[in-house]
Backbone as JSON, one array per atom type, in Angstrom:
{
  "sequence": "XXXXXXXXXXXXXXXXXXXXXXXXXXXXXXXXXXXXXXXXXXXXXXXXXXXXXXXXXXXXXXXXXXXXXXXXXXXXXXXXXXXXXXXXXXXXXXXXXXXXXXXXXXXXXXXXXXXXXXXXXXXXXXXXXXXXXXXXXXXXXXXXXXXXXXXXXXXXXXXXXXXXXXXXXXXXXXXXXXXXXXXXXXXXXXXXXXXXXXXXXXXXXXXXXXXXXXXXXXXXXXXXXXXXXXXXXXXXXXXXXXXXXXXXXXXXXXXXX",
  "N": [[38.86, 30.59, 6.87], [36.38, 31.82, 7.22], [34.91, 30.45, 5.31], [34.9, 27.87, 6.37], [33.36, 28.3, 8.64], [30.9, 28.95, 7.5], [30.34, 26.51, 6.2], [30.04, 24.84, 8.42], [27.8, 25.95, 9.7], [25.93, 25.45, 7.7], [25.88, 22.66, 7.78], [24.79, 22.29, 10.31], [22.18, 23.26, 9.91], [21.21, 21.39, 8.03], [21.26, 18.96, 9.5], [19.44, 19.53, 11.59], [17.14, 19.96, 10.1], [16.72, 17.42, 8.94], [16.19, 15.88, 11.22], [13.9, 17.13, 12.23], [12.17, 16.72, 10.07], [12.0, 13.93, 10.07], [10.73, 13.58, 12.53], [8.28, 14.83, 12.09], [7.21, 13.18, 10.04], [7.05, 10.78, 11.46], [5.11, 11.46, 13.27], [2.81, 11.56, 11.67], [2.72, 8.96, 10.74], [2.54, 7.41, 13.0], [-0.18, 7.19, 14.13], [-1.35, 5.39, 12.28], [0.2, 3.13, 12.63], [-0.24, 2.56, 15.34], [-2.89, 1.95, 15.44], [-3.23, -0.46, 14.3], [-4.12, -3.93, 14.42], [-2.33, -6.03, 16.12], [-0.55, -9.13, 16.75], [1.0, -9.24, 19.03], [0.28, -7.05, 20.59], [-2.73, -5.35, 21.22], [-3.83, -2.38, 20.31], [-6.36, -1.33, 20.47], [-7.4, -2.01, 22.84], [-6.17, -0.55, 24.77], [-7.16, 1.78, 25.73], [-8.22, 5.21, 25.08], [-7.32, 6.16, 21.8], [-5.87, 8.44, 21.34], [-4.72, 8.99, 23.82], [-3.22, 6.7, 24.05], [-1.44, 6.88, 21.86], [-0.21, 9.27, 22.56], [0.95, 8.56, 25.02], [2.75, 6.58, 24.23], [4.34, 7.82, 22.26], [5.42, 9.98, 23.56], [7.88, 9.48, 25.07], [9.62, 9.08, 22.91], [9.49, 11.55, 21.63], [10.54, 13.18, 23.62], [13.12, 12.17, 23.72], [13.97, 12.83, 21.14], [13.86, 15.63, 21.36], [15.86, 16.02, 23.26], [18.04, 15.11, 21.81], [18.07, 16.98, 19.7], [18.57, 19.34, 21.13], [21.11, 18.73, 22.14], [22.59, 18.43, 19.75], [22.3, 21.01, 18.67], [23.59, 22.48, 20.66], [26.25, 21.42, 20.63], [27.02, 21.97, 17.99], [26.81, 24.73, 17.99], [28.79, 25.28, 19.81], [31.03, 24.45, 18.36], [30.93, 26.33, 16.32], [31.34, 28.68, 17.79], [33.95, 28.2, 18.68], [35.35, 28.19, 16.26], [34.9, 30.83, 15.48], [36.21, 32.14, 17.54], [38.84, 31.32, 17.05], [39.24, 32.61, 14.63], [39.06, 35.32, 15.39], [41.19, 35.4, 17.23], [43.27, 34.87, 15.46], [43.23, 37.17, 13.86], [43.85, 39.04, 15.82], [46.47, 38.24, 16.47], [47.7, 38.79, 14.05], [47.42, 41.57, 13.93], [48.91, 42.3, 16.21], [51.41, 41.44, 15.36], [51.84, 43.21, 13.23], [51.97, 45.69, 14.58], [54.2, 45.16, 16.13], [56.18, 45.05, 14.19], [56.22, 47.73, 13.38], [57.08, 48.96, 15.75], [59.64, 47.84, 15.92], [60.78, 48.96, 13.64], [60.83, 51.73, 14.3], [62.56, 51.66, 16.53], [64.83, 50.63, 15.32], [65.5, 52.74, 13.61], [66.08, 54.72, 15.49], [68.26, 53.57, 16.92], [70.2, 52.93, 14.95], [70.35, 55.08, 13.22], [69.53, 57.71, 14.27], [70.72, 58.05, 16.94], [73.6, 57.47, 16.5], [74.16, 59.5, 14.58], [73.54, 61.84, 15.98], [75.51, 61.74, 17.96], [77.79, 61.94, 16.34], [77.33, 64.46, 15.25], [77.55, 66.08, 17.5], [80.27, 65.82, 18.08], [81.23, 66.96, 15.74], [80.42, 69.61, 15.96], [82.0, 70.45, 18.09], [84.5, 70.22, 16.84], [84.14, 72.13, 14.89], [84.19, 74.55, 16.34], [86.83, 74.46, 17.2], [88.21, 74.54, 14.74], [87.45, 77.06, 13.85], [88.64, 78.76, 15.72], [91.32, 78.27, 15.29], [91.57, 78.96, 12.7], [91.44, 77.11, 10.71], [90.21, 75.28, 7.89], [87.31, 73.24, 7.56], [85.63, 70.11, 6.87], [82.26, 69.47, 6.6], [79.32, 67.6, 7.49], [76.18, 66.79, 5.91], [74.43, 65.17, 7.17], [72.44, 63.15, 6.16], [70.97, 60.92, 7.02], [69.78, 61.69, 9.3], [66.75, 62.34, 9.96], [63.13, 62.78, 9.81], [61.52, 61.1, 8.33], [60.53, 58.44, 8.52], [58.92, 58.58, 10.82], [57.0, 60.52, 10.03], [55.67, 59.19, 7.99], [54.3, 57.14, 9.2], [51.37, 55.8, 10.83], [50.18, 57.67, 13.4], [48.44, 56.96, 15.41], [48.86, 54.25, 15.62], [51.42, 54.27, 16.72], [50.83, 55.37, 19.19], [49.34, 53.28, 20.31], [51.37, 51.4, 20.54], [53.48, 52.53, 22.13], [52.23, 53.83, 24.22], [52.22, 55.75, 27.13], [54.78, 56.56, 26.59], [54.74, 57.6, 24.11], [54.95, 60.36, 23.83], [57.67, 60.8, 24.09], [58.65, 59.69, 21.74], [57.53, 61.43, 19.85], [58.79, 63.83, 20.63], [61.45, 63.2, 20.1], [61.62, 63.18, 17.27], [60.82, 65.78, 16.72], [62.94, 67.18, 17.87], [64.96, 66.18, 16.19], [64.3, 67.33, 13.71], [64.66, 70.05, 14.31], [67.37, 70.12, 15.12], [68.61, 69.23, 12.78], [68.38, 71.42, 11.11], [70.25, 73.11, 12.09], [72.92, 72.3, 11.86], [76.55, 72.53, 11.72], [77.19, 73.02, 8.98], [74.72, 73.93, 7.88], [74.15, 76.1, 9.54], [76.2, 77.78, 8.95], [75.5, 78.63, 6.46], [73.2, 79.94, 7.13], [74.03, 82.03, 8.79], [76.16, 83.76, 7.39], [79.66, 84.6, 7.35], [81.86, 85.28, 5.85], [83.26, 87.62, 3.52], [82.64, 87.3, 0.8], [80.23, 85.91, 0.78], [78.52, 87.85, 1.53], [78.43, 89.6, -0.5], [76.39, 90.61, -2.06], [75.19, 92.43, -0.49], [75.48, 95.78, 0.15], [77.97, 96.92, 1.96], [80.01, 98.84, 4.08], [83.34, 98.65, 5.46], [83.18, 98.86, 8.26], [80.48, 98.3, 8.75], [80.37, 95.72, 7.74], [82.08, 94.32, 9.51], [80.67, 94.62, 11.88], [78.3, 93.23, 11.3], [79.36, 90.72, 10.84], [80.33, 90.09, 13.38], [77.93, 89.92, 14.83], [76.76, 87.72, 13.54], [78.63, 85.69, 14.14], [78.3, 85.62, 16.88], [75.64, 84.7, 17.05], [75.92, 82.2, 15.83], [77.64, 80.95, 17.68], [75.95, 80.94, 19.94], [73.7, 79.39, 19.12], [74.8, 76.94, 18.23], [76.14, 76.13, 20.54], [73.98, 75.81, 22.27], [72.63, 73.76, 20.92], [74.55, 71.69, 21.11], [74.99, 71.34, 23.88], [72.49, 71.13, 25.06], [70.1, 70.53, 23.42], [70.8, 68.25, 21.8], [71.54, 66.46, 23.84], [69.11, 66.26, 25.22], [67.53, 65.06, 23.27], [68.89, 62.62, 22.94], [68.49, 61.54, 25.48], [65.73, 61.03, 25.44], [65.76, 59.14, 23.41], [67.05, 56.98, 24.65], [65.14, 56.38, 26.47], [63.24, 55.14, 24.96], [64.43, 52.97, 23.65], [65.89, 49.75, 24.29], [69.06, 49.07, 25.02], [70.04, 46.55, 24.94], [68.66, 45.19, 23.07], [68.61, 43.42, 20.03], [68.19, 44.94, 17.45], [68.92, 45.07, 14.77], [69.06, 42.41, 13.95], [66.37, 41.68, 14.22], [65.21, 43.27, 12.24], [66.35, 42.13, 9.99], [65.04, 39.66, 10.0], [62.5, 40.46, 9.34], [62.66, 41.59, 6.76], [64.08, 39.83, 5.14]],
  "CA": [[38.17, 30.49, 8.16], [34.98, 32.19, 7.0], [34.27, 29.37, 4.55], [34.68, 26.76, 7.31], [32.24, 28.67, 9.5], [29.69, 28.83, 6.7], [30.08, 25.08, 6.0], [29.56, 24.29, 9.68], [26.42, 26.41, 9.9], [25.11, 24.71, 6.73], [25.73, 21.3, 8.3], [23.84, 22.36, 11.43], [20.84, 23.42, 9.35], [20.82, 20.13, 7.39], [20.99, 17.98, 10.56], [18.2, 19.89, 12.28], [16.04, 19.76, 9.15], [16.49, 15.99, 8.82], [15.56, 15.38, 12.45], [12.53, 17.66, 12.29], [11.39, 16.04, 9.02], [11.74, 12.58, 10.57], [9.76, 13.68, 13.63], [6.96, 15.13, 11.5], [6.76, 11.97, 9.37], [6.71, 9.81, 12.48], [3.84, 11.9, 13.87], [1.73, 11.17, 10.76], [2.68, 7.5, 10.59], [2.27, 6.77, 14.3], [-1.57, 6.74, 14.3], [-1.59, 4.21, 11.45], [0.87, 1.97, 13.25], [-0.8, 2.23, 16.65], [-4.3, 1.48, 15.31], [-3.23, -1.81, 13.73], [-4.37, -5.02, 15.36], [-1.15, -6.9, 16.04], [-0.62, -10.32, 17.61], [1.66, -9.0, 20.32], [-0.45, -6.06, 21.38], [-3.92, -4.81, 20.57], [-3.93, -1.0, 20.78], [-7.76, -0.95, 20.68], [-7.74, -2.34, 24.23], [-5.31, 0.19, 25.7], [-7.78, 3.06, 26.07], [-8.38, 6.14, 23.97], [-6.18, 6.08, 20.88], [-5.04, 9.63, 21.53], [-3.91, 8.79, 25.02], [-2.25, 5.64, 23.76], [-0.38, 7.43, 21.0], [0.54, 10.25, 23.34], [1.78, 7.88, 26.02], [3.83, 5.83, 23.6], [5.26, 8.68, 21.5], [6.03, 11.0, 24.42], [9.32, 9.24, 25.32], [10.37, 9.3, 21.68], [9.57, 13.0, 21.39], [11.49, 13.73, 24.59], [14.47, 11.79, 23.28], [14.29, 13.67, 19.97], [14.14, 16.98, 21.85], [17.18, 16.01, 23.88], [19.05, 14.99, 20.73], [18.12, 18.27, 19.02], [19.26, 20.3, 22.01], [22.53, 18.36, 22.19], [23.21, 18.77, 18.45], [22.36, 22.47, 18.57], [24.61, 22.96, 21.59], [27.6, 21.05, 20.17], [27.33, 22.7, 16.76], [27.03, 26.13, 18.36], [30.11, 25.31, 20.44], [32.01, 24.41, 17.28], [30.9, 27.63, 15.63], [31.98, 29.64, 18.68], [35.39, 27.94, 18.67], [35.89, 28.67, 14.98], [34.88, 32.29, 15.52], [37.27, 32.56, 18.45], [40.11, 31.13, 16.34], [39.34, 33.66, 13.62], [39.36, 36.56, 16.1], [42.56, 35.28, 17.76], [44.19, 35.0, 14.33], [43.27, 38.59, 13.49], [44.58, 39.73, 16.89], [47.9, 37.94, 16.31], [48.16, 39.51, 12.86], [47.53, 42.99, 14.31], [50.04, 42.42, 17.11], [52.61, 41.32, 14.54], [52.0, 44.45, 12.47], [52.43, 46.72, 15.51], [55.56, 44.8, 16.53], [57.06, 45.46, 13.09], [56.35, 49.19, 13.44], [57.94, 49.26, 16.9], [61.01, 47.47, 15.55], [61.24, 49.95, 12.66], [61.16, 52.96, 15.03], [63.76, 51.43, 17.34], [65.96, 50.49, 14.39], [65.85, 54.1, 13.17], [66.71, 55.42, 16.62], [69.54, 52.96, 17.29], [71.19, 52.87, 13.86], [70.41, 56.34, 12.48], [69.45, 58.94, 15.05], [71.73, 58.12, 18.0], [74.97, 57.66, 15.96], [74.29, 60.8, 13.92], [73.58, 62.88, 17.02], [76.85, 61.69, 18.57], [78.72, 62.48, 15.35], [77.08, 65.9, 15.13], [78.1, 66.74, 18.69], [81.72, 65.88, 17.87], [81.49, 67.88, 14.63], [80.26, 70.97, 16.48], [83.23, 70.73, 18.85], [85.57, 70.44, 15.86], [83.84, 73.4, 14.21], [84.71, 75.62, 17.19], [88.3, 74.38, 17.16], [88.66, 75.01, 13.42], [87.26, 78.5, 13.73], [89.63, 79.43, 16.56], [92.65, 78.11, 14.7], [91.55, 79.45, 11.34], [91.5, 75.99, 9.77], [88.99, 74.92, 7.17], [86.83, 71.9, 7.89], [84.6, 69.49, 6.02], [81.13, 69.21, 7.47], [78.35, 66.68, 6.92], [74.77, 67.19, 5.83], [73.69, 64.19, 7.99], [71.2, 62.78, 5.44], [70.19, 59.9, 7.73], [69.13, 62.33, 10.45], [65.5, 62.91, 9.43], [61.9, 62.28, 10.44], [60.68, 60.52, 7.27], [59.83, 57.25, 9.03], [57.88, 59.04, 11.75], [55.96, 61.24, 9.28], [54.93, 58.27, 7.12], [53.61, 56.14, 9.99], [50.12, 56.2, 11.47], [50.53, 58.02, 14.78], [47.57, 56.21, 16.33], [49.56, 52.98, 15.85], [52.53, 54.54, 17.65], [50.24, 55.56, 20.51], [49.02, 51.95, 20.82], [52.61, 50.67, 20.82], [54.33, 53.12, 23.17], [51.44, 54.31, 25.35], [52.67, 57.02, 27.72], [56.09, 56.94, 26.03], [54.54, 58.17, 22.78], [55.42, 61.75, 23.84], [59.11, 60.79, 23.86], [58.86, 59.45, 20.3], [57.21, 62.69, 19.18], [59.83, 64.81, 20.94], [62.69, 62.8, 19.41], [61.6, 63.61, 15.87], [60.8, 67.24, 16.72], [64.33, 67.56, 18.1], [65.73, 65.85, 14.99], [64.01, 68.38, 12.71], [65.28, 71.31, 14.75], [68.83, 69.95, 15.09], [69.06, 69.11, 11.39], [68.44, 72.76, 10.5], [71.3, 73.91, 12.72], [74.24, 71.68, 11.81], [77.56, 73.53, 11.34], [77.08, 73.38, 7.57], [73.51, 74.72, 7.66], [74.19, 77.37, 10.26], [77.14, 78.65, 8.23], [74.71, 79.26, 5.39], [72.2, 80.81, 7.75], [74.72, 83.22, 9.29], [77.46, 83.84, 6.71], [80.62, 85.54, 7.94], [82.9, 85.71, 4.9], [82.88, 88.79, 2.72], [82.06, 86.88, -0.49], [78.83, 85.52, 0.98], [77.74, 89.08, 1.75], [78.78, 90.52, -1.6], [75.19, 91.25, -2.61], [74.78, 93.48, 0.43], [76.46, 96.87, 0.1], [78.42, 97.23, 3.31], [81.38, 99.31, 4.24], [84.14, 97.77, 6.32], [82.66, 98.91, 9.62], [79.2, 97.58, 8.75], [80.65, 94.29, 7.56], [82.65, 93.78, 10.75], [79.59, 94.57, 12.88], [77.42, 92.13, 10.92], [80.11, 89.48, 11.05], [80.37, 89.84, 14.83], [76.59, 89.47, 15.23], [76.57, 86.37, 13.03], [79.47, 84.78, 14.93], [77.65, 85.49, 18.19], [74.46, 83.84, 16.88], [76.42, 80.83, 15.58], [78.11, 80.41, 18.96], [74.82, 80.72, 20.83], [72.83, 78.3, 18.67], [75.54, 75.67, 18.23], [76.39, 75.75, 21.94], [72.7, 75.32, 22.79], [72.4, 72.46, 20.3], [75.5, 70.69, 21.61], [74.92, 71.12, 25.33], [71.13, 70.94, 25.57], [69.13, 69.87, 22.54], [71.25, 66.89, 21.46], [71.45, 65.63, 25.05], [67.68, 66.01, 25.51], [67.06, 64.08, 22.28], [69.5, 61.32, 23.27], [67.82, 61.04, 26.69], [64.46, 60.44, 25.0], [66.07, 57.92, 22.64], [67.35, 55.88, 25.58], [63.88, 56.01, 27.13], [62.46, 54.32, 24.04], [65.12, 51.74, 23.25], [66.65, 48.94, 25.24], [70.34, 48.9, 24.32], [70.34, 45.12, 24.83], [67.88, 44.62, 21.98], [69.32, 43.27, 18.76], [67.21, 45.43, 16.47], [69.36, 44.77, 13.41], [68.65, 41.03, 13.68], [64.92, 41.67, 14.05], [64.9, 43.85, 10.94], [66.71, 41.13, 8.99], [64.0, 38.64, 9.98], [61.31, 41.02, 8.7], [62.83, 41.94, 5.36], [64.81, 38.83, 4.35]],
  "C": [[36.69, 30.81, 8.02], [34.24, 31.09, 6.27], [33.96, 28.18, 5.46], [33.47, 27.05, 8.19], [30.92, 28.53, 8.76], [29.32, 27.37, 6.45], [29.5, 24.45, 7.26], [28.11, 24.69, 9.93], [25.46, 25.7, 8.93], [24.84, 23.3, 7.2], [24.73, 21.26, 9.46], [22.4, 22.42, 10.9], [20.33, 22.1, 8.75], [20.44, 19.09, 8.44], [19.66, 18.26, 11.26], [16.99, 19.64, 11.38], [15.71, 18.28, 9.01], [15.75, 15.44, 10.04], [14.12, 15.87, 12.55], [11.63, 16.98, 11.26], [11.02, 14.63, 9.47], [10.67, 12.59, 11.65], [8.36, 13.93, 13.08], [6.38, 13.9, 10.81], [6.3, 10.92, 10.37], [5.36, 10.16, 13.12], [2.65, 11.49, 13.0], [1.59, 9.64, 10.66], [2.25, 6.81, 11.87], [0.81, 6.33, 14.46], [-1.9, 5.49, 13.49], [-1.0, 2.96, 12.09], [0.13, 1.54, 14.52], [-2.28, 1.79, 16.58], [-4.39, 0.1, 14.65], [-3.48, -2.84, 14.83], [-3.24, -6.02, 15.17], [-1.32, -8.07, 16.99], [-0.06, -10.04, 18.99], [0.86, -8.06, 21.2], [-1.62, -5.54, 20.57], [-4.15, -3.41, 21.14], [-5.38, -0.57, 21.04], [-8.2, -1.23, 22.1], [-6.94, -1.53, 25.24], [-5.91, 1.54, 26.07], [-7.97, 3.91, 24.83], [-7.12, 6.14, 23.12], [-5.24, 7.26, 21.05], [-4.14, 9.48, 22.74], [-2.84, 7.74, 24.78], [-1.07, 6.16, 22.94], [0.48, 8.42, 21.79], [1.47, 9.59, 24.34], [2.95, 7.16, 25.41], [4.85, 6.75, 22.92], [5.96, 9.71, 22.37], [7.51, 10.72, 24.7], [10.17, 9.47, 24.08], [10.57, 10.8, 21.41], [10.57, 13.63, 22.35], [12.93, 13.41, 24.2], [14.91, 12.64, 22.1], [14.63, 15.09, 20.4], [15.54, 17.06, 22.47], [18.28, 15.94, 22.84], [19.21, 16.32, 20.0], [18.87, 19.32, 19.84], [20.75, 20.02, 22.04], [23.24, 18.76, 20.89], [23.37, 20.28, 18.32], [23.47, 23.04, 19.45], [26.02, 22.68, 21.08], [27.98, 21.81, 18.9], [27.58, 24.17, 17.05], [28.4, 26.29, 19.01], [31.22, 25.29, 19.39], [32.09, 25.75, 16.56], [31.59, 28.7, 16.47], [33.49, 29.47, 18.69], [36.04, 28.43, 17.38], [35.95, 30.19, 14.95], [35.99, 32.82, 16.41], [38.64, 32.42, 17.79], [40.32, 32.23, 15.3], [39.72, 34.99, 14.27], [40.78, 36.55, 16.64], [43.59, 35.44, 16.64], [44.33, 36.44, 13.89], [44.04, 39.4, 14.53], [46.09, 39.49, 16.76], [48.48, 38.69, 15.12], [48.37, 40.99, 13.19], [48.72, 43.22, 15.24], [51.36, 42.32, 16.35], [52.89, 42.59, 13.76], [52.53, 45.56, 13.37], [53.86, 46.44, 15.97], [56.56, 45.22, 15.45], [57.28, 46.97, 13.09], [57.26, 49.6, 14.6], [59.4, 48.97, 16.58], [61.59, 48.49, 14.57], [61.65, 51.25, 13.36], [62.45, 52.78, 15.83], [65.0, 51.27, 16.47], [66.43, 51.87, 13.94], [66.57, 54.86, 14.27], [68.11, 54.89, 16.89], [70.58, 53.14, 16.19], [71.3, 54.17, 13.06], [70.51, 57.55, 13.4], [70.57, 59.05, 16.08], [73.14, 58.29, 17.45], [75.16, 59.02, 15.31], [74.31, 61.95, 14.92], [74.95, 62.92, 17.69], [77.91, 62.26, 17.61], [78.57, 63.99, 15.21], [77.67, 66.65, 16.32], [79.62, 66.87, 18.56], [82.07, 66.88, 16.76], [81.37, 69.33, 15.08], [81.5, 71.37, 17.28], [84.4, 71.01, 17.91], [85.38, 71.76, 15.12], [84.39, 74.57, 15.01], [86.24, 75.65, 17.17], [88.83, 74.94, 15.85], [88.52, 76.53, 13.29], [88.29, 79.28, 14.55], [91.02, 79.38, 15.94], [92.72, 78.61, 13.27], [91.63, 78.36, 10.29], [90.15, 75.79, 9.09], [88.59, 73.49, 7.53], [85.81, 71.41, 6.89], [83.46, 69.04, 6.93], [80.06, 68.41, 6.73], [76.96, 67.31, 6.85], [73.87, 66.27, 6.65], [72.37, 63.78, 7.33], [70.34, 61.75, 6.18], [69.48, 60.46, 8.95], [67.88, 63.05, 9.95], [64.3, 62.25, 10.11], [60.98, 61.59, 9.44], [59.89, 59.31, 7.75], [58.66, 57.66, 9.91], [56.71, 59.67, 11.01], [55.08, 60.27, 8.5], [54.21, 57.15, 7.88], [52.3, 56.72, 10.54], [50.39, 56.45, 12.95], [49.64, 57.33, 15.81], [48.17, 54.83, 16.62], [50.7, 53.17, 16.85], [52.01, 54.74, 19.07], [49.87, 54.22, 21.13], [50.29, 51.23, 21.28], [53.3, 51.21, 22.07], [53.56, 53.68, 24.36], [51.91, 55.67, 25.84], [54.01, 57.48, 27.16], [55.96, 57.52, 24.62], [55.06, 59.61, 22.71], [56.94, 61.82, 23.62], [59.44, 60.56, 22.39], [58.61, 60.74, 19.52], [58.32, 63.71, 19.39], [61.14, 64.48, 20.22], [62.71, 63.37, 18.0], [61.43, 65.13, 15.73], [62.21, 67.78, 16.93], [65.17, 67.34, 16.83], [65.53, 66.92, 13.91], [64.72, 69.68, 13.05], [66.81, 71.22, 14.64], [69.35, 69.93, 13.66], [69.21, 70.48, 10.72], [69.59, 73.59, 11.03], [72.62, 73.14, 12.83], [75.27, 72.75, 11.44], [77.47, 73.98, 9.89], [75.88, 74.28, 7.32], [73.58, 76.08, 8.34], [75.19, 78.33, 9.63], [76.46, 79.34, 7.06], [73.7, 80.25, 5.96], [72.81, 82.12, 8.23], [76.09, 83.32, 8.64], [78.37, 84.89, 7.35], [81.7, 85.99, 6.97], [82.36, 86.78, 3.98], [82.2, 88.38, 1.42], [80.59, 86.51, -0.35], [77.92, 86.73, 1.17], [77.95, 90.09, 0.65], [77.56, 91.24, -2.14], [74.68, 92.37, -1.71], [75.87, 94.56, 0.42], [76.81, 97.31, 1.52], [79.81, 97.83, 3.26], [82.09, 98.41, 5.24], [83.6, 97.71, 7.74], [81.35, 98.12, 9.73], [79.42, 96.07, 8.6], [81.16, 93.65, 8.84], [81.58, 93.66, 11.85], [78.65, 93.4, 12.59], [78.09, 90.78, 11.15], [80.14, 89.11, 12.53], [79.02, 89.33, 15.33], [76.34, 88.03, 14.77], [77.39, 85.35, 13.8], [78.84, 84.55, 16.3], [76.44, 84.56, 18.12], [74.88, 82.4, 16.63], [76.86, 80.19, 16.88], [76.94, 80.04, 19.87], [74.02, 79.49, 20.41], [73.56, 76.97, 18.68], [75.84, 75.2, 19.65], [75.12, 75.18, 22.57], [72.38, 73.94, 22.23], [73.27, 71.39, 20.94], [75.25, 70.33, 23.07], [73.52, 70.81, 25.85], [70.27, 70.08, 24.65], [69.53, 68.44, 22.19], [71.14, 65.97, 22.67], [70.01, 65.29, 25.4], [67.13, 64.96, 24.55], [67.62, 62.7, 22.58], [68.83, 60.71, 24.5], [66.49, 60.38, 26.32], [64.68, 59.16, 24.19], [66.3, 56.75, 23.57], [66.12, 55.48, 26.39], [63.05, 55.07, 26.27], [63.12, 52.97, 23.79], [65.72, 51.04, 24.46], [67.94, 48.6, 24.52], [70.74, 47.43, 24.21], [69.6, 44.46, 23.67], [68.71, 44.55, 20.71], [68.36, 43.64, 17.64], [67.61, 45.07, 15.06], [68.94, 43.35, 13.02], [67.16, 40.95, 13.43], [64.54, 42.22, 12.68], [65.26, 42.88, 9.82], [65.62, 40.07, 8.87], [62.76, 39.16, 9.26], [61.49, 41.13, 7.2], [63.51, 40.87, 4.52], [64.17, 37.45, 4.53]]
}
């Protein structure tokens, strides 16, 4: 596009130069022509030569001026159109880039964050059941529940895309970070209750039971808060960002395949 613009401007310069050169040459040649004694007309009888030349060449000069103005106008119009096409092309490219980022965020929310939050909520409920019944359970680390995509994106781009909803995107990933640290598996490591996990701490039976009770209380408090408040708040923000009718998986296939 830039090369075409440069070629057009070069063509404008050449055309104007040719016309100006022709006009200058005509100005020098005109006195010789108009002072000749011809059979059809004798310029020596038409008055002062200057007035004669001026009167005869004036229409030609006016026509040349009009032609120059027209050429300059049309060529400038072409240049403006090419420049507009270039700007429009850059705008479309930028809009496409932002659309891809928006699709990536929505894909992460729909296919990673929302399903993992729902699974985590069910796992917390099962954790309480297993603890009451004394059963052992297998708990997930939820590797797909993370903020890597958000951290690696330019946040100014996200602000352009989501506008006032940018705060919901930020809150979603803040919630995700907080929730990830308090899954049943992680919180069991944070507040151990079995004697073997506390072997490095010298505790008598009374001290151990007291510490165990405090840890169980903290586990109950934090997991209950996560299940009943934090996960629901994060899901609410997710639904504010996504349209559940959007086929994000199809859009991502179009981008990457």
